[in-house]
N, C-alpha and C positions, 0 to 999 in steps of 0.2 A: 245308678243306689238299686237297690235293690228293694224293695215295700215291706212289710213284715205283712204282717197278718191284723193284726189290732191296729196300721197307718193305716190300714186298708178300710178295716171297721169310720175310723176319727175322719176316716173322708165320707164316706157315706154317712154319719156324720153331723156332721157340717152344710150334706144338702140333706137333712132332717128325714131321712130314713128313718121312718122308725125302726123296722130290724136291725140295721147298725149301734142306732142307740140301745137296743135293748142288747143286742151282743156289749159295743158299751162296761156299760154296768154290770152284768155277771161279770169282764171279764175282773173292774176295779171295786166290785159294795164289797167285801168284805175286810177290803181288805182298809175301805175309809166308815166304814160302820165301826171297828175297831175303836178309829179317829172317831168317829162321835160321840163311841159312849167313852172316852175319853175328861167329853166336856157335857155330857146329856146328864140333863135325877137322873132317865132309866131310861128305857130300851125304847119303849114308847119313842118316846121325845127323839132320840137318839135316831130311829127310824124315821123319826119327824127329818132329822136336817141331814138325815142322807138324803130323802128326793127331794128337800130343797133345792140342798147342795150340785146333785143331778139333773135336777130344772134349770140350774145357770154354769151348768155345763154347757149344755144342746141350743142355752139362745146364750153365750156369752159367747162362745168356743171364737168367734173372727179374734175374743183377747189374748187368742192360744194366738205363740207368736210359731213355736218350733225351736226357742233357744236353751231350752231346758227339756227334760219326759216330760211325756203327754204329762206321766203320773205326779210328778210332783207336780206341775199348770192344778190340775187333779186338786188334791190332794192339799192346796194351795186356797180352791175352792168350798171346798170342805170345810177346811179350817175359819175361812171367813165369814161360811153361812151356822157352823159353830159359835161363834164370835158377837154376829146380829143375837141372835137368839138370848143367846148368853144378854144381850142388851134389851131383849124388850121382855126379860124376866124382870127387867127392871130394879135389882137387887141394891140399894143404899148402900154404900164404903161408907168409913169412916176412914177416914185421914186421920189415919194414925204417923205420927212421926220415928221413925225403924229404935226399937230401941238397941240397947248398948249399939259398940261402931263398929264391930267388925257382924260379917256372918253369919248369924247358926250353920254348922254343918252338922252333916247325918252320921251321926258313926255311932255303928253295930258290930258287939262283935258277933254275927256269926258273919260262918262261913259261907261263901257265898251257896257249894253245890249245899248247904244248908237248908236254907232261899229260894224256891220256888218261882221262877219267874211269874206266874200268877197269881201268888200274894201276897209277891210284892202292887203289883197289879191292883191286887183284890184292896190294900190299905187305900190304894194313894185313890179308887173310886169312892174308898165310903172318904173322904175329906172332907169339912162341911165346902159348896158349892164353887162357894168364890175363892175359898184360896184350893182348889179344882181344878182351873182352869186356868188361870197361875201359873199356878206351881207346873201344868204341863204346857202351857204358851214359853215357857221359862224353858223348865227342863228337855219337853221333846221335842216339842219346838226349835226351838233355839234361838229366841222371839229377844232384842234387850230386853229392859225398863223401856226404857222411850216408848219403841211400836208396842209394850204393849198399855204401858197407858195411854197413847192416842187410840188403840181400837178403844182401852173400854171406860172412857174417858172418863180417871181417875189422873191421881197424879203416881210420879212416875217414886216418888212415895211412898206414898200407896201402893204400888204396885211391889217394891221391896218392900213393904210390914208386909203385903199378904203374904209375900213368897216363905219370908223370912218365920213367921207363926205355924204356915206348913209344914214347912220343913223339921220344924220344935213341933209340930201334934205328929209328925209319920214316927220321928226318935220315940217321942213316947208311945209311940206304941209302938215299935220295936223294940227296949226294949223295954218291953212290958215281956212280949212274947221269948222275947234272951231268954227272958228267966224262969218264962213257964217250962224251957223244954230242958 
């Protein structure tokens, strides 16, 4: 089996080689910073999340068993770090019963080519932090409501309610944008 450059870098990281750690950081940091930005309240907090996440990658390298991609494992470490930061903020959730019987769906009359990906990300980043975190975990990372509830120490109902509210918030702003254009 031929080792790739990143495989050799990872082997160096497992031996606590600082140059290998720096190379791994430079290889993945921009992608992982984008992940952090989705959970952080600002750039500074995202940078802190990124640094804490990579420290965990370096110190918990033994937890990566090689079963999936290294990038996927690093991403999971970064997301879990973001969840920890979120918990430390001690945002208080209010358990709310889910409104209505069905989940709200984002509907917009925007054509796909009219709305740039950056504009949508910008809207998601404007979500209130609790909505933003749950929206990202559910819609981007693919967590179930049970996983979200367990990770954030909230109820599944609360997770569903927060997601519903996030979708409504986004829908409202998308409709306003649609009316402007």
